[in-house]
Steps between C-alpha positions, in 0.01 A plus 500: 500500500449270798378592841864523599613710204706414191718190552866580415657350189778253555831585368653270241763370741238433769272332249793280379583414853138395571498284197830334597366443848179349356690265270730399779198429722347293219825309458531433872137391522549248212814355659310455825179364340357193670316306240475209731324679785212289646597193295638181670710257292496140591859396425662159501846362512634150438591248764871521409676801666737595216218710359414693820739791431359616173149431628566744772648756260172488296284511811672809623486673173115424487476652844661818381223532250257501787389130479443293808677163445364196692747233535698391308344155570738201431321264254590187308494552114170314431312684770627847401430455120147373579446789754623769266273374216207515733580847648569362846850625462602816295859418415846371564842582336624141521394340167774284355457468126522265316519274817146607595349453156335199644270728698402730212184311431400553855540870515478625141108557512524747781857612536811592293872546492605870516849649498822326588692496836811347344540362147675175393757456791292268725680161444424158610703171512688238686822524696741280669806582724815577284724256686270196417449627148881519449595176655237285328466687174135586552371757257150384396187393668516172305802411706255430784371192320810339617415347849860544602481880437141524650625327821757772547212747575296264706407666833240253631648160427255391227778498240343780296642854452306741715419809281374816684201566278191718526206465742153394354319782331810691395539547114848352504354172637344433160836531305695291746240217500493506124887481485504199726277313257639634179864408602428170658608602857208360718712198604810697611375862611279585796341852474494656849183711505503623868525870566765645266689718735524236767620239244752747356619585851574127547679499183721794576583329828598175316705704253689658797558155651664388175200293368379494144178699425248494215230770475266704265507867531390816325636860482469728675545288810710508808635156416734643225643758743582243766597220250679688216468340168850433363662502835284282734256341264447471124187501282472168316330466154205273392575233232245677261248765543163331582233736633170437665181583299465847647833616358514306175637710212761683723776249454749751363456706816607222719868531385669820598850638455707660778345312793743544776620170653358279235698182385454635126454817320237531366325309775211265437308559814182336392271775627424819293617824655215684677359848513368614848163642415208664694159338457194706585113470490387669177200673640717641791744629239225670306371673815851588601697642204772631736577147611520381134744780413725437798522120423577589149764746588683355797776241516762363756847395383568129576845590648328707758263199585811279531663747740183525720442116505862464635408737784201281578706197511742675736224560751313820382193292408220635716199686344641823647836424354355438142287816528813706601696354216223602250479848643870546484498385134222746419692797653830382322303503163268791584540690164395197305220403740362859487484463114295179543275668749455795281402270214243333724357828602475629155305190389262555778432870417 
């Protein structure tokens, strides 16, 4: 007996209801868990904007887990990989491998690759406008050794073909520079290393004016939405696969079947296909198992990145626009996103 008399026994139905309520409350609590509460993530993104969309998707998912995400700060590759190894930066989701193999020695002692944003579909290569390719029978980078062919693409009057290339510090700069030497193109090709978007905007304007254009690009990228391979431009091949030291041994992966708009099938692009991969500080991952689990579970289809990049080119390219695109994508894929978030919360419990 208590001071208030004997407590009544619960009926079986009331007890069962109480248990169901408790279970439901526990599930709801688990679904709303905030493993990142009180933790700030220093997040980076690259200096090229085609990765901003999926960077924002990951940022917003991390925020749903309770993390405060500082940035993302736009960094060149060498600076990011050094910073993430030292712990000054915690992560980015913009690693391109094997293109970024050249940085592994820099980051491998303090950071690591974890998960995959998109596997195998990130291509690189050289393109020219289809009209000039058809008229002059150009289908290979080696054709640019001919001064007459090179002169067709001369934009500055020096007699050399002007190739829209990669700015200093980008991973693709290494591959392009290697190719210019390996294929003997220094005397006839001039790599333009100014800001990539501005250089490509000039190339698009030249194409629309009926002039020949010659450029390097990668996918996903707005360039292949605006200049459609097979219609406006064509991928040309390299004479043979010759890779820089950082990607030696991956020669077979530099020839791919089914590349839309290539002059041949399979297409000898000369660059191995890339995976888009998060890279994070190892100590940070150890302290934040929810982040590791999210990075291991999540992914973004390349077709969705293509579609968003096209919106950016059409003018929806402010920070607010990209954040909105990411939020809309998350809601459109809410069931799958919630599975990833549940996996993250479970890893932290």
